[in-house]
C-alpha positions in Angstrom: 22.3 -24.5 6.1 23.1 -21.7 8.5 26.7 -20.9 9.1 28.0 -20.6 12.7 30.0 -17.6 13.8 33.2 -19.6 13.8 32.5 -20.7 10.3 31.9 -17.2 9.1 35.2 -16.1 10.6 37.1 -19.1 9.2 35.8 -18.7 5.7 35.3 -14.9 5.7 37.5 -14.1 2.7 35.9 -16.8 0.6 32.4 -15.7 1.7 33.3 -12.1 0.7 33.5 -13.2 -2.9 30.2 -12.0 -4.3 29.6 -15.2 -6.3 30.1 -17.4 -3.2 28.6 -15.7 -0.2 27.0 -17.6 2.6 25.0 -19.8 0.2 28.0 -20.9 -1.8 30.0 -21.6 1.4 27.1 -23.7 2.7 27.3 -25.8 -0.5 31.0 -26.3 0.0 30.4 -27.4 3.6 27.8 -29.9 2.5 29.9 -31.3 -0.4 31.4 -34.8 -0.5 34.5 -35.2 -2.7 36.6 -38.4 -3.2 40.3 -37.8 -3.8 42.1 -40.9 -5.1 45.6 -41.6 -6.3 49.1 -41.2 -5.0 52.2 -38.9 -5.4 52.7 -35.2 -5.0 49.5 -33.9 -6.7 47.0 -35.6 -4.4 47.9 -33.9 -1.0 47.9 -30.5 -2.6 44.4 -30.9 -3.9 43.1 -32.5 -0.7 44.5 -29.8 1.6 43.1 -26.9 -0.5 39.7 -28.6 -0.4 40.0 -28.9 3.3 41.0 -25.3 3.7 38.0 -24.2 1.6 35.7 -26.2 3.9 34.6 -29.2 1.8 32.6 -31.1 4.4 33.6 -34.7 3.6 36.8 -35.6 1.9 37.2 -39.3 0.9 40.8 -40.5 0.7 41.9 -43.5 -1.3 45.7 -42.9 -1.5 47.3 -46.2 -0.4 50.4 -45.4 1.6 50.5 -42.2 3.5 46.8 -41.8 4.0 47.2 -41.7 7.8 49.6 -38.8 7.6 47.4 -36.9 5.1 44.2 -37.5 7.1 46.0 -36.0 10.1 47.2 -33.0 8.1 43.6 -32.4 6.9 42.2 -32.6 10.4 44.9 -30.3 11.8 44.3 -27.8 9.1 40.5 -27.8 9.5 39.0 -29.8 12.4 35.5 -29.5 10.9 36.3 -31.7 8.0 35.2 -35.3 8.0 37.8 -37.6 6.4 36.5 -41.0 5.1 39.3 -43.4 4.2 39.0 -46.1 1.6 41.3 -48.7 0.3 41.9 -48.5 -3.5 40.4 -52.0 -3.8 37.2 -50.9 -2.1 36.4 -48.2 -4.6 33.3 -49.8 -6.1 30.7 -47.9 -8.1 28.5 -47.9 -4.9 31.2 -46.2 -2.9 31.9 -43.6 -5.7 28.1 -42.9 -6.0 28.2 -41.6 -2.4 30.3 -38.6 -3.5 29.4 -35.5 -5.5 32.8 -35.4 -7.3 35.7 -37.7 -8.0 39.2 -36.3 -8.1 41.8 -38.5 -9.8 45.5 -37.9 -9.0 46.7 -41.4 -9.8 50.2 -42.3 -11.1 49.1 -45.1 -13.3 46.5 -46.1 -15.8 45.0 -48.9 -13.7 43.4 -46.7 -11.0 42.7 -43.9 -13.5 40.8 -46.2 -15.7 38.9 -47.7 -12.7 37.8 -44.2 -11.6 36.8 -43.3 -15.2 34.6 -46.4 -15.4 33.1 -45.5 -12.1 32.3 -42.0 -13.3 30.6 -43.4 -16.3 28.6 -45.9 -14.2 27.5 -43.4 -11.6 27.1 -40.2 -13.6 29.7 -38.4 -11.5 32.1 -35.8 -12.9 35.8 -36.9 -12.6 38.4 -34.2 -12.4 41.8 -35.7 -13.2 45.4 -34.4 -13.2 48.9 -35.6 -13.9 52.4 -34.4 -14.4 55.0 -35.6 -16.9 58.4 -34.0 -16.7 57.7 -30.2 -17.1 54.2 -30.7 -18.5 51.0 -30.9 -16.5 47.5 -32.0 -17.5 44.1 -31.3 -16.0 40.7 -32.4 -17.3 37.2 -32.4 -16.0 35.0 -35.0 -17.7 31.3 -35.7 -17.3 30.3 -38.4 -19.8 26.7 -38.5 -18.4 26.4 -34.9 -19.8 27.2 -36.2 -23.3 30.9 -35.4 -23.4 33.8 -37.8 -23.7 35.4 -39.8 -20.9 39.0 -40.2 -20.0 39.3 -43.2 -22.4 38.2 -40.8 -25.2 41.0 -38.3 -24.4 44.4 -38.5 -25.9 45.9 -38.7 -22.4 49.6 -38.2 -22.3 52.2 -40.6 -20.9 51.6 -40.8 -17.1 54.2 -40.1 -14.5 55.3 -42.8 -12.1 57.3 -42.8 -8.9 60.7 -42.7 -10.7 60.0 -40.6 -13.8 61.6 -37.2 -14.2 59.4 -34.5 -12.7 59.3 -30.8 -12.0 58.1 -30.9 -8.3 56.7 -27.4 -8.2 54.4 -28.2 -11.2 52.6 -30.8 -9.0 51.5 -27.9 -6.9 50.0 -26.1 -9.9 48.2 -29.2 -11.0 46.8 -30.0 -7.5 45.7 -26.4 -7.1 43.8 -26.5 -10.5 42.1 -29.8 -9.4 40.9 -28.2 -6.2 39.8 -25.0 -8.0 37.8 -26.9 -10.6 36.2 -29.0 -7.8 35.1 -25.8 -5.9 33.7 -24.3 -9.1 31.7 -27.4 -9.7 30.4 -27.4 -6.2 29.3 -23.8 -6.1 28.3 -23.5 -9.8 30.6 -20.5 -10.3 32.7 -19.7 -13.3 33.4 -21.3 -16.6 33.9 -25.0 -15.7 36.5 -27.0 -17.5 34.0 -29.9 -18.0 34.7 -31.6 -21.3 38.1 -30.0 -21.8 41.7 -30.7 -21.0 44.3 -28.1 -20.0 47.9 -28.8 -21.0 50.5 -26.9 -19.0 54.0 -26.4 -20.4 55.9 -25.1 -17.4 59.1 -24.5 -19.4 57.3 -22.2 -21.9 54.8 -20.8 -19.3 52.1 -21.9 -21.7 48.5 -23.2 -21.2 46.6 -24.8 -24.0 43.0 -26.0 -23.7 41.5 -28.7 -25.9 38.0 -30.2 -26.1 37.6 -33.9 -25.2 35.0 -35.2 -27.6 33.2 -38.6 -27.2 34.6 -41.3 -29.5 31.7 -43.3 -30.9 33.9 -46.4 -30.6 34.9 -45.8 -27.0 34.7 -49.1 -25.1 33.8 -47.3 -21.8 31.2 -44.6 -22.5 29.7 -45.4 -25.9 26.6 -47.0 -24.3 25.9 -44.1 -21.9 
């Protein structure tokens, strides 16, 4: 894929990264990423992906998707936005994307995306906040690692739970960063691990997510 002069200008600082270059930027432009969920984490991740030039961004975020789609197109008119209802997220729909990003507030959608990742072989990058703690994990059960059901996932935030708003920006940024690393193949990917952020102590802890032999979701993969 040859980059146009406007694309080279728009993404110049990213292209200047030795590991990215024109080839890496072309991969980003060709990538398809589904971002699903709701709350404050999702738009941060989606907008950073748009700024980086991810060619197709799928949105399944219920209320507010019109506004977010408009913000993405205003930020980067090159991006194609595909909108999906949460109810329409079948394994067939998910298989049309290279990556799944989960920023859901409850276990229902998060579990559905996890099962979709297991069924399609996609990597799911998931993030959440709980008070002044943030959590980000990148899971690829098809590669032999655990799935989200294997992880000791923390209590999930909801629309009325206590929350440090600025922390959602950190979690959303990490989600976008991990997605771009996976697309370009650059860096030490978080796959199979979970990062726990303690904003109050300014502490980051990484733990491995191992497959549980008794996991009801991924034990047969």
